[in-house]
N, C-alpha and C positions, 0 to 999 in steps of 0.2 A: 895606568890602566886606560882602557878604551872608554870614551864618552858614551853614556847611554842616555839618549834623548827620546827618540821614538823608535821602537822596535816593531817592525811589521814582518811577520814570518809565519811559515808553516810550523806546525808543532808536532811533537812526538808524544803519543799517549802512553802513559804507564799507570793504569788504574789499580795500583797496589797500595794498600794502606800500611802505615808504620814502616816505611822504608828507612832503615837505620844507616848510620855512617859506615858501618862495617860492610854493608851490602853495596854502598856507593863506592867505597874504596877499601878492599880487604886489608887487614892489619899487616900482612906480610909484605905489602908494597910501600910501607911508610918509612923506608930507609933513607930517603933523600930529603934534603932541606931546600932543594931547588924546585920551584913550582912547575917547571916544564916537564912534560913526559907522563904526568899522572893520568892524562886523558886516555892513554893507551890501555889503562887498567880500570877505568870507571865501569862499575857493575861487572867486574871481571868474572865472578863465579856464576853470573846469569848469562853473560854473553858467550862464554866458552865452556865446553865440557871439562870438568875438573880433572878427569882421568886422561883424556886424549888431547885436550887443548883445541879440539875442533870447534868452529863456531856453532852456537846453538841457533839453528834456523828458526826456532819458535820464538826467539826473543826479539822485541821490537827494534832494538838498535841494529839488529842484523837484517831487518826487513827493509829492502831498498825503496819501498813505496812511501816510507816515512822519513822525513828529514826536517830540519829547521833548527832555529836558535832558541826555541822555547820548549821546555819539558813540562808536560802537564801530568801531575802525579796525584795519587790518592791522599787521603787525610793523614796528617801527622808525619810530614816529610822531614827527614834529617834527625830523627830521634837517636838515642844511643849515646855513644861516646862523643867527646867534644872535639874530635880531631878536625883541625882546619884543612887537612888534606882533602876532605870531602868537597869543599868549595873549590880547591885547586883543581881537583880531577874534573869536576863538572865544567868549569870555565875552560880548562885546557882542551876538553873534548869539543868545545864550541858553543856551549849553552850560555845565553845571556840572561835568560829569565826562567824561573821555576814557578809554576802555578800550582797551588794546593789550597785546601780549605783550612789548613793549620800547619805551622812550622814549629819545630823545636826551637826554643829561644837561642841556645848557643849556636846552632847551625845558622839561624837567621843572622846573627851578628857576624859570624865568620863569612857568610855569603856577601853581605853588604861591604865588609872590609876588603873583599877581593873582587869587587865590581860585578857581582852576580846579584840580580834583583829577585828577591822572593816576593811574589804577589799573592796575597791571601784573598780568596774570593769566597762567596757563599757556597754552601754545599750544593744547592740546586744549580747554580751557574757552573760549578765544577762538573757536575754530572752531565749537564748539557754539552759542555765543551768536549769532555771525554768521549761521550757517545758519538758526537758528530764528527770529530776528527778521526776517530777509529774507522768510521764508515766512509769518510770523505777526506783522505789525507792531504788533498790539495788546498783545503780551507786554511785561511790565514787568521792570525790573531794580531791585534794591534795593541801595544802597550805604550802609553804616553807618560813618561816619567815626570815631566813638568806639570801636567794636569792630574797626575796620579790616577789614571784611568786605564782599564782594560776593556777592549771592545771585541765582540764576536757575535756574528749573526744579528747585526743591528741592535744588539743589547750592549749596554755599558755599565760597568760597576766601578766605583771608586775604591782605591786601596790605601791603606795607611803607609806612611813613609816618614821616618825621622827627618826633620828639616836639615840637620847637618849632613846626614848620609845622602840626602837628595842633592845638596850642593856638590858633594864629592862625585856622585854618579854622573851628574850633568856635565861636570868638568873633567872627568877622568882622573880625579885625585884619589890618592891614598892619604893616610893621615899626615905623612911627611910633606906630600905635595901641597896639602891644604895649608900647613904652617908656612911653607915657603911662599905661597900666594899671599899671605898676610904679613910678609916680612916688613914692609914699610910701616904698617900699623903697629907692629910689635916694637919697631925702633922708636916710633913716636911716643908710645907708652913708656918705654924705658927712659927716654929723655925727660918726660914729664915727671916720672917717679924720681929720677936722679935729682932734678931741681927741687923737688919737695924735700928730699933728705938733706940737700945742701943748705936749705934755709934755716 
């Protein structure tokens, strides 16, 4: 996975509450176990007309004035089913950070396991960000993983981040990579344990 240390980027506003995983990646696209390619269908039924397949010009991802590696969404992002494909689709599309005032627990875990950082902010801060980037698409947000801060308009909030997942994000580790990085420590522990049993 890619290292996430400091992300400074323009952001895409999606002021919709209760965005569920079926809206993020519809169930009919869950036929692959390869993480690649899911970004093509992220928010598929919002991005394209269901009947004609034509792009929905009113949807923010089809609006060329908005771009960036940060998605700013309404409250309760990632609710619904537990599909990990939702995190795959968002990262494959190019998002590194999702900002909301609340995340569904299973989605949050899936996101962190796949190198996607869910940043929980206060409702007032979220409202300010959404309003401002909607009107000023060139505005940037800075997310500092090491400091666990998000900054916008000279305001900064701290966000919570599990210490283990923080190590993984900063180093670009998945769970297997983390274990490999601790290989020598594991070997030392095994040797010590073996000596104890041999006594």
